[in-house]
C-alpha positions in Angstrom: 109.6 34.7 102.4 107.4 32.7 100.2 108.1 35.3 97.1 111.7 35.2 97.6 112.0 31.3 97.8 109.4 30.8 94.8 111.2 33.3 92.4 114.2 34.8 93.8 115.3 38.0 95.3 117.0 39.1 92.0 113.8 38.4 89.9 111.6 40.3 92.3 113.8 43.3 92.2 114.2 43.4 88.7 111.3 41.7 86.8 112.0 43.7 84.0 115.3 45.3 82.9 113.4 48.7 82.3 112.7 49.1 86.1 116.4 49.0 86.9 117.0 52.8 86.3 113.8 53.5 87.9 115.0 51.3 91.2 118.3 53.2 91.0 116.6 56.7 90.8 114.4 55.8 93.8 117.6 54.6 95.6 119.1 57.9 94.8 116.3 59.7 96.3 116.5 57.8 99.5 120.2 58.5 99.6 119.6 62.3 99.2 117.4 62.1 102.2 120.1 60.8 104.2 122.3 63.3 102.8 119.8 66.2 104.0 120.3 64.7 107.5 124.1 64.8 107.0 123.9 68.4 105.8 121.9 69.7 108.6 124.0 67.8 111.1 127.6 68.9 109.7 126.7 72.4 108.6 124.2 73.5 111.1 125.3 71.4 114.2 121.7 69.7 114.3 121.6 66.3 116.3 120.4 63.3 114.3 116.9 63.6 116.0 116.8 67.3 114.9 117.9 66.6 111.5 115.2 63.8 111.2 112.5 66.5 112.4 113.6 68.7 109.4 113.3 65.6 107.1 109.8 64.6 108.1 108.9 68.6 108.0 109.9 68.5 104.2 108.1 65.2 103.6 104.8 66.6 105.3 105.0 70.0 103.3 104.7 71.7 106.8 105.1 75.3 106.0 105.2 76.5 109.5 107.6 74.0 111.0 109.9 74.6 108.0 110.0 78.2 108.8 111.2 77.3 112.3 113.6 75.0 110.8 115.1 77.5 108.4 115.8 79.8 111.1 117.4 77.1 113.4 119.4 75.9 110.4 120.8 79.4 109.6 121.6 80.0 113.3 123.3 77.0 113.6 125.3 77.3 110.6 126.4 80.7 111.4 127.6 79.4 115.0 129.8 76.9 113.1 131.1 79.6 110.5 128.8 79.5 107.4 127.9 83.0 106.2 124.1 83.8 106.6 123.7 84.1 103.2 125.1 80.9 102.2 123.0 79.0 104.8 120.1 80.4 103.3 120.9 79.2 99.9 121.7 75.8 101.1 118.5 75.5 102.9 116.3 76.9 100.1 118.0 74.3 97.8 117.0 71.5 100.1 113.4 73.0 100.6 113.2 73.3 96.8 114.0 69.3 96.3 111.3 68.6 98.8 108.5 70.1 96.8 108.8 67.3 94.4 111.5 65.0 95.6 109.5 63.1 98.3 106.6 62.8 96.2 108.6 61.3 93.4 110.1 58.9 95.7 106.8 57.6 97.0 105.3 57.5 93.5 108.2 55.5 92.1 108.3 53.2 94.7 104.6 52.4 94.7 104.8 52.1 90.9 107.5 49.5 91.1 105.6 47.5 93.7 102.3 47.9 91.7 104.4 46.2 88.8 105.6 43.6 90.7 102.2 42.4 92.1 100.7 42.8 88.7 103.2 40.5 87.1 103.0 38.0 89.9 99.1 37.9 89.6 99.2 37.6 85.7 101.8 34.8 85.6 101.5 33.2 89.0 97.7 34.0 89.9 97.4 30.6 92.5 100.7 31.4 94.2 99.8 35.2 94.4 96.3 34.6 96.0 97.5 32.0 98.4 100.0 34.5 99.8 97.5 37.2 99.6 94.8 35.2 101.5 97.2 33.9 104.0 98.4 37.5 104.8 94.7 38.3 105.6 94.0 34.9 107.1 92.2 36.5 110.2 90.0 39.3 108.2 86.7 37.5 107.3 85.8 40.7 104.9 88.9 40.4 103.0 89.0 36.8 102.4 85.4 37.0 101.1 86.5 39.4 98.6 89.5 37.4 97.6 87.4 34.2 97.2 85.3 36.3 94.7 88.6 37.5 93.1 89.7 33.8 92.6 86.3 33.1 91.0 86.7 35.8 88.6 90.3 34.5 87.8 88.8 31.1 87.1 90.7 29.9 90.2 89.1 26.9 92.6 89.2 27.9 96.3 89.1 24.6 97.9 87.9 23.8 101.6 90.6 22.8 103.9 91.9 19.2 103.8 93.6 16.9 106.3 95.7 15.5 103.4 96.7 18.5 101.7 96.3 21.7 103.9 98.9 23.3 105.8 98.5 26.1 108.6 98.0 28.7 105.8 96.7 28.9 102.3 98.5 26.6 99.7 98.5 26.0 96.2 97.3 22.4 95.0 96.7 21.0 91.4 93.2 22.0 91.4 93.5 25.6 93.0 94.2 27.4 96.4 93.7 25.2 99.3 92.4 26.5 102.5 94.5 26.3 105.7 93.3 24.3 108.6 94.1 27.2 111.0 91.1 29.0 109.3 88.5 26.6 111.1 87.0 27.6 114.3 87.8 25.3 117.0 91.1 24.1 115.4 94.0 25.5 117.3 97.8 25.7 116.4 98.5 22.6 118.3 96.0 20.6 116.4 97.3 21.8 113.1 100.8 21.1 114.0 99.9 17.7 115.1 97.8 16.8 112.0 100.6 17.9 109.5 103.5 16.2 111.5 101.6 12.9 111.6 100.9 13.2 107.7 104.4 13.8 106.7 105.9 11.2 109.0 103.3 8.3 107.8 101.7 9.6 104.6 98.1 10.5 103.8 95.3 9.5 105.9 93.0 6.8 104.5 89.7 7.2 106.6 88.5 8.7 109.9 89.3 5.6 111.9 93.0 5.5 110.7 93.2 9.2 111.2 91.9 9.0 115.0 94.3 6.0 115.5 97.5 8.0 114.2 97.1 11.5 115.8 97.3 12.6 119.4 93.6 12.5 120.4 94.5 14.7 123.4 95.6 17.6 121.0 92.9 16.7 118.0 89.9 16.4 120.2 86.4 15.5 119.6 85.2 19.0 119.0 88.2 19.7 116.5 87.5 16.4 114.6 83.6 17.6 114.6 84.9 20.9 113.1 87.1 19.4 110.8 84.6 17.2 109.2 81.9 20.1 108.7 84.3 22.4 107.3 84.7 19.8 104.6 88.3 18.8 105.7 87.7 15.1 105.1 85.7 15.5 101.7 88.8 14.0 100.0 88.6 10.8 102.1 84.8 10.7 102.4 82.0 13.3 100.7 79.2 12.5 103.1 80.0 14.8 106.1 77.0 13.7 107.8 77.9 10.1 107.6 81.5 11.0 109.1 79.9 13.1 111.8 77.7 10.4 113.0 80.9 8.2 113.5 83.2 10.4 115.3 82.7 8.8 118.8 83.1 5.3 117.5 86.4 6.4 115.5 87.9 8.1 118.5 87.1 4.7 120.5 88.8 2.8 117.8 91.8 5.1 117.7 92.2 4.8 121.4 91.9 1.2 121.5 94.6 0.9 118.5 97.0 3.1 120.9 96.4 0.9 123.7 97.4 -2.3 121.7 100.5 -0.4 120.3 101.6 0.4 123.9 101.1 -3.1 125.1 102.9 -4.5 121.9 100.0 -6.4 121.1 98.3 -6.9 117.5 94.9 -5.7 117.0 92.2 -8.4 116.5 91.4 -6.3 113.2 95.0 -6.9 111.8 95.3 -9.2 108.9 99.1 -9.1 108.5 99.1 -6.5 105.8 102.6 -4.9 104.6 104.0 -1.7 105.8 101.5 1.0 106.5 98.8 -1.4 107.6 97.4 -2.2 104.0 95.8 -5.2 105.3 93.8 -3.6 108.2 90.0 -3.9 108.2 88.3 -0.7 109.5 84.7 -0.5 111.1 82.0 0.3 108.4 80.6 3.7 108.2 76.9 4.0 109.2 74.3 4.5 106.7 73.3 8.1 107.1 71.5 10.3 104.6 73.9 13.3 103.2 72.8 16.8 104.4 71.3 18.8 101.6 73.2 21.6 100.1 71.8 24.4 102.2 72.5 22.6 105.6 76.0 21.7 104.3 76.8 25.2 103.5 75.6 26.5 106.5 77.5 24.2 108.7 80.5 25.2 106.6 80.1 28.9 107.0 79.6 28.8 110.7 83.1 27.0 111.0 84.9 29.0 108.3 82.9 32.4 108.5 82.3 32.1 104.5 81.3 29.7 101.9 84.0 27.9 100.2 82.8 24.5 98.5 79.6 26.2 97.2 77.5 29.3 97.7 73.6 29.7 97.7 73.8 32.3 95.3 75.8 30.0 92.8 72.3 28.9 91.4 71.3 32.7 90.4 75.1 33.8 89.6 74.0 34.8 86.1 71.2 36.8 87.4 73.3 38.6 90.1 75.7 39.7 87.2 72.9 40.9 84.9 70.9 42.6 87.4 73.0 43.9 90.1 74.2 47.6 89.9 76.2 47.3 93.3 78.2 45.0 95.3 78.5 44.6 99.1 82.2 44.2 98.9 82.9 47.2 96.7 81.5 50.2 98.6 84.1 52.5 97.4 82.4 52.5 94.0 78.9 53.3 95.3 77.8 57.0 95.5 75.9 58.3 98.6 72.0 58.2 98.0 72.2 56.6 94.7 69.8 54.2 93.3 71.3 50.8 93.5 70.2 47.1 93.2 71.8 44.2 95.0 71.3 40.5 94.8 72.1 38.3 97.9 71.2 35.9 100.6 69.5 37.1 103.8 71.6 35.8 106.9 70.0 37.7 109.8 67.0 39.7 110.7 66.6 42.0 113.6 63.4 43.7 114.2 62.6 46.8 116.4 59.5 49.0 117.3 60.0 52.5 115.8 58.9 55.7 117.3 55.4 55.3 115.9 55.0 51.9 117.1 55.5 50.3 113.9 57.8 47.2 113.3 61.1 47.9 111.3 63.8 45.6 110.6 67.7 45.6 110.4 68.3 42.8 107.6 72.1 41.6 107.4 72.6 40.4 103.6 75.6 38.9 101.6 76.8 38.2 98.2 79.7 37.0 96.5 82.0 39.9 97.7 80.8 40.4 101.0 78.0 41.6 103.4 76.0 44.7 104.1 72.6 45.8 105.8 69.3 46.7 104.9 67.5 49.5 106.6 64.0 48.4 106.3 61.4 51.0 107.5 57.8 50.0 108.7 56.1 50.5 105.2 58.5 48.5 103.0 59.0 46.0 106.0 55.1 45.4 106.2 55.0 44.8 102.3 58.0 42.4 102.1 58.4 40.7 105.6 57.3 37.4 104.2 60.6 37.2 102.2 62.8 38.7 104.7 64.0 35.7 106.6 67.4 33.9 106.9 68.6 31.9 103.9 66.0 33.8 101.7 67.4 34.8 98.3 66.4 38.2 97.3 67.0 41.2 95.0 66.6 44.7 96.6 66.5 48.1 95.2 66.9 51.3 97.3 68.7 54.2 98.3 72.6 53.3 99.0 74.2 54.8 102.2 77.8 53.6 101.8 80.3 53.9 104.9 84.1 53.2 104.6 83.6 49.3 105.3 79.8 48.8 104.9 77.2 49.3 102.3 73.9 50.1 104.0 70.7 50.2 101.7 67.2 51.7 102.5 65.0 49.3 100.2 62.0 50.6 98.3 61.4 47.3 96.5 62.4 43.8 97.4 61.6 40.6 95.2 62.6 36.8 95.5 65.7 36.3 93.5 63.8 33.5 91.5 61.6 36.4 90.1 64.4 38.9 89.0 63.9 37.9 85.3 60.1 38.6 85.5 60.9 42.3 87.0 64.2 43.3 85.4 64.9 41.3 82.3 64.4 43.3 79.1 65.6 40.9 76.3 66.1 36.9 75.6 68.6 35.6 73.6 68.3 31.9 72.5 71.1 30.1 70.9 70.4 27.3 68.5 72.7 24.8 66.9 71.1 23.9 63.5 73.4 20.6 63.7 71.8 19.4 66.8 68.4 20.0 66.4 65.5 18.4 64.2 62.3 19.9 63.0 60.6 18.5 66.4 62.8 20.6 68.6 61.6 23.7 66.7 58.1 22.8 67.5 58.8 22.1 71.1 60.6 25.2 71.4 57.8 27.4 70.0 55.5 25.6 72.4 57.6 26.6 75.5 57.7 30.2 74.2 54.0 30.4 73.7 53.3 28.9 77.2 55.6 31.5 78.7 54.4 34.6 77.2 55.8 38.0 78.8 57.1 41.4 78.2 60.7 40.5 76.9 61.5 40.8 73.3 63.3 37.7 71.9 66.1 37.2 69.7 67.5 33.9 68.1 71.0 33.2 67.0 71.3 30.5 64.6 74.7 28.7 64.3 76.3 25.4 63.0 78.6 23.8 60.5 76.5 25.0 57.9 76.3 28.4 58.8 79.4 30.4 58.1 78.8 33.2 60.6 76.2 33.0 63.5 72.8 34.8 62.1 70.5 36.9 64.3 66.9 36.9 64.0 64.7 39.4 66.1 61.4 38.0 66.8 58.4 40.4 66.1 55.8 37.8 67.1 57.0 36.5 70.3 57.4 38.2 74.0 58.6 36.0 76.7 58.7 35.6 80.4 62.2 34.4 81.2 61.4 32.5 84.4 63.2 29.6 86.0 60.9 27.0 84.5 61.2 28.8 80.7 65.2 28.8 81.2 65.4 25.4 82.4 63.0 23.9 79.7 64.9 25.6 76.9 68.2 24.6 78.4 67.1 21.0 78.3 65.8 21.1 74.9 68.7 23.0 73.3 71.6 22.5 75.7 73.1 24.2 78.6 73.6 27.8 78.4 71.4 28.0 75.3 69.5 31.2 77.1 71.0 34.3 77.9 69.1 37.4 79.6 69.8 40.9 80.0 
């Protein structure tokens, strides 16, 4: 419905004129299948149900069933006056087409569908991803993959918003906006009430006005608390902790407003503003310290099932891209028993006593694309248990055991993700813009390099207005340790993204 309304049925069917003959050919093959059933019915006296069995036998290339169908066809044709030889020739012609026609019809249909979806994704990426995510709104694993795909496409995936979201995913000026139905404890009735009130009276101004307008029997306290923690009030007030602390007071305010309205009285706080209560004074928000990023994302994930407004791995996104050889959401690309390396966040740890009386662990881990499991036997668990705890960011190396929907890894080595550069980096590239630095800057850079001596080779790329083409100098003197401190100090000195590690 969305695609037809957005682009029109004609454009979807004929995105490119070259497709028209292909579509007609596909249609002709489908008509041929119908004709097969008519031939079986009129020549051999098959019922439509029996003729459909013959059609399906052709499609599945079932030789045994086709042999039975041939006997029945020839016998039925003979009864209706068709010579046996002619009946055999007719059936053989149908069977010959079945050897390639059905495959062709499927491949053509799928190629057209692939062309259409590729066209939509290329030219209308936000609309395409919003529709795709809506189609899988109850499948957390798929949504995680789609969020990562949006990230690769440069599309922002925004938290649900009481002033913009609908039931499903929608396109906004800033990206793809989450639907309110994706939030736990927010039922269909509450979503309908919020959207209805917003459509009738305009955007919500603050949490007090929100509670005064919606039906608090439908949009109850638990629903409001869930909306706040999922980020649905962020465009009104960014401090989620502050809003959560004032929910009871806001609901009391809303209930009192409704009582005044029913009694036909003016609220004490009304100052006689214009339509829309522009002159209304609302209670002040309490002075509450905002949650740190970890707590904010943890609460958000508990209600959405995934991270939206941020990700614990965001800080190490470059490391994850540079050093990972596999991703949890792409199990089909991983070979069984292959050596892989993954970067992610530990979300759960379950320990167990093995047959020898030693402790092992089953660790749930997530990256940008999905989640997987580490099966940590007693020896590696003993060596690495200090860094295997919820919210720990790690890089894991080990044997892969992919299944249809889960990537399991038997780790041999586990490091904190902050040490990934130390263990896996081989080369450091430092970009220098000669138009933005002074001799003193070069001296400070040399000092930073000398203070972080390591094993990685170092290349300098020099560019600027006076340099026609960027020039590269490979350092024979300096080997560096590209740890977090080194990268941070160089970026502060030379500018963001001045250091690249591989």
